[in-house]
C-alpha positions in Angstrom: 17.5 -12.0 10.4 16.2 -9.3 8.1 12.8 -10.0 6.8 11.3 -8.9 3.4 8.4 -6.5 3.9 4.9 -7.2 2.6 2.3 -4.5 2.8 -1.4 -5.0 3.4 -4.2 -2.5 3.0 -7.3 -4.2 4.5 -9.5 -1.0 4.7 -12.4 -0.4 2.4 -12.4 3.4 2.6 -15.8 5.0 1.9 -17.0 1.8 0.3 -16.5 -1.0 2.9 -18.2 -3.5 0.5 -14.9 -3.4 -1.5 -13.0 -5.0 1.4 -11.8 -8.6 1.4 -12.8 -10.1 4.7 -10.4 -9.2 7.6 -10.2 -12.8 8.7 -8.9 -13.7 5.2 -6.2 -11.0 5.5 -5.2 -12.3 9.0 -4.8 -15.9 7.6 -2.6 -14.7 4.8 -0.5 -12.5 7.1 0.0 -15.5 9.5 1.2 -17.6 6.6 3.6 -14.8 5.4 5.0 -14.3 8.9 5.5 -18.1 9.3 7.4 -18.1 5.9 9.8 -15.5 7.1 8.3 -12.3 5.9 7.3 -9.1 7.8 3.8 -7.8 7.2 3.1 -4.1 7.5 -0.6 -3.0 7.9 -1.0 0.3 6.1 -3.9 2.8 6.1 -5.1 6.0 7.5 -5.5 6.7 11.2 -9.2 5.7 10.8 -7.9 2.2 9.9 -6.0 1.8 13.2 -8.7 -0.2 15.0 -8.9 -2.6 12.0 -5.1 -2.9 12.0 -5.0 -3.5 15.7 -7.6 -6.3 15.5 -5.7 -7.9 12.6 -2.4 -7.7 14.5 -4.0 -9.6 17.4 -5.4 -12.3 15.1 -2.0 -12.8 13.4 -0.3 -13.1 16.8 3.3 -12.4 15.5 5.8 -9.7 16.2 6.6 -9.8 12.5 3.2 -8.2 11.8 3.4 -4.4 12.5 0.8 -1.7 12.5 1.8 1.1 10.1 -1.5 2.9 9.9 -0.9 6.6 10.0 2.8 6.1 9.7 3.1 7.8 6.3 2.1 11.4 6.3 1.9 11.9 2.5 1.6 10.1 -0.7 5.4 10.7 -1.2 6.2 8.8 2.1 3.8 6.0 1.1 5.6 5.6 -2.2 8.9 5.5 -0.3 7.6 2.7 1.9 6.5 0.8 -1.2 10.0 1.2 -2.6 11.3 -0.6 0.4 8.7 -3.5 0.2 8.4 -6.5 -2.1 4.6 -7.0 -2.3 1.3 -5.1 -1.7 -1.9 -7.0 -1.0 -4.8 -4.6 -1.1 -8.4 -3.9 -1.7 -9.6 -1.9 -4.7 -8.5 1.6 -3.9 -5.8 4.3 -4.1 -2.8 2.2 -2.8 -3.0 -0.2 -5.7 -2.7 2.7 -8.2 0.1 4.5 -6.3 2.0 1.3 -6.3 2.3 1.2 -10.1 5.0 4.0 -10.1 7.2 1.9 -7.7 8.9 -1.5 -8.2 6.5 -3.2 -5.8 4.4 -6.1 -7.0 0.7 -5.9 -6.2 -2.2 -8.2 -5.6 -5.6 -6.4 -5.6 -9.1 -7.7 -4.9 -12.0 -6.7 -7.1 -15.7 -7.7 -6.7 -18.2 -4.9 -6.4 -16.3 -3.1 -9.2 -14.4 -4.6 -12.1 -10.7 -4.9 -12.4 -11.0 -4.8 -16.2 -12.1 -1.1 -16.0 -10.6 0.1 -12.7 -7.6 -2.2 -12.3 -4.1 -0.7 -11.8 -1.9 -0.2 -14.9 1.4 -1.9 -15.6 2.7 -5.4 -15.6 3.5 -5.9 -11.9 -0.2 -6.3 -10.9 -2.4 -9.4 -10.2 -6.1 -8.8 -10.1 -8.1 -11.3 -7.9 -11.7 -11.7 -8.7 -14.3 -14.5 -8.1 -16.3 -13.8 -11.2 -19.7 -14.6 -9.8 -22.7 -13.6 -11.8 -23.7 -10.5 -9.7 -20.2 -9.0 -9.9 -19.6 -6.1 -10.7 -22.5 -4.4 -9.1 -21.3 -0.8 -8.5 -21.2 1.9 -11.1 -21.8 5.6 -11.6 -25.2 4.7 -13.1 -26.5 3.2 -9.8 -24.7 5.8 -7.6 -22.5 3.0 -6.3 -25.4 1.3 -4.5 -25.4 -2.5 -4.2 -28.3 -4.8 -3.5 -26.1 -7.2 -1.3 -26.3 -4.8 1.7 -22.7 -5.5 2.6 -22.8 -9.3 2.2 -20.1 -9.1 -0.6 -20.0 -12.7 -1.6 -17.9 -11.7 -4.7 -15.0 -11.1 -2.3 -15.9 -13.6 0.5 -15.6 -16.5 -2.0 -12.0 -15.7 -2.7 -10.4 -18.1 -0.2 -7.2 -17.0 1.7 -5.1 -20.1 1.2 -4.8 -19.8 -2.6 -4.0 -16.1 -2.2 -1.2 -17.0 0.2 0.2 -19.6 -2.2 0.1 -17.1 -5.0 1.9 -14.5 -2.8 4.6 -16.9 -1.9 5.1 -17.9 -5.5 5.5 -14.4 -6.9 9.0 -14.2 -8.5 11.1 -11.1 -7.5 12.9 -11.1 -10.9 10.7 -8.4 -12.4 11.2 -6.1 -9.4 15.0 -6.6 -9.5 15.0 -5.8 -13.3 13.0 -2.6 -12.6 15.5 -1.6 -9.9 18.5 -2.3 -12.1 17.0 -0.1 -14.8 16.5 2.6 -12.2 20.0 2.4 -10.9 21.3 2.7 -14.4 19.6 6.1 -14.7 20.5 7.3 -11.2 24.2 7.3 -10.1 23.2 7.8 -6.5 21.2 4.6 -6.5 24.1 2.8 -8.3 26.3 3.9 -5.5 23.9 2.3 -3.0 22.3 5.5 -1.7 18.7 5.0 -0.5 16.0 7.2 -1.7 14.8 7.7 1.9 18.1 9.1 2.9 18.3 11.5 0.0 14.7 12.7 0.8 15.7 13.4 4.4 18.7 15.4 3.2 16.5 17.5 0.9 14.0 18.1 3.7 16.8 19.4 6.0 18.1 21.6 3.2 14.7 23.1 2.6 14.3 23.7 6.4 17.7 25.4 6.6 17.0 27.6 3.6 13.9 29.0 5.4 16.0 29.9 8.4 17.8 33.2 9.1 21.6 33.6 9.4 21.6 32.3 13.0 19.4 29.4 12.2 16.2 31.1 13.4 13.3 32.0 11.2 13.7 35.3 9.4 11.8 38.2 10.9 8.6 39.2 9.1 8.5 42.6 7.5 6.0 44.9 9.1 3.5 46.5 6.7 4.1 50.2 6.1 2.2 52.6 8.4 -0.9 54.1 7.0 
């Protein structure tokens, strides 16, 4: 049976203290896979080791490693278009998601979602609200006194997050897609954006080729 795809970004980037614990991500991914979802672990190639460890902890073929799979922001957006939910740490993916119909759950602790949270209405900001949070700012050069022991995120338990993920209604996503189809006849006819993107890529490649399909010869500079 076809599974609905849920994306997870468990990396912390250049600020690892912004990352929700990997064990919590694994617990949520296990619950989603058991509920009939597929879970895609996204990130850069540098996140491959983390994704591999998470995949082992989850122990399900429905959890797939997609780190390094997308080669550009455009391809990441296309993947988000094909997914129902993104669960992510504070970072770029949560903001990119706002231009797609995907719903987003994003963790904040060292920084505040009130200032840095993604825009739009399809986002859920998850914060513990403990007294020391937020602690990072431009004024302290993003230095924190907790030395990596980010209790602001560790105290967000995985089971309530799983319950919230399973309870998110798809109605808003469907309404957004219906609105998009109304503006785009190709989507209304059932054409996928990924297929159209591939066609445009092939067209661009052929336009750069010569009459026989080979690259055009470069002109030699005039002799001095």
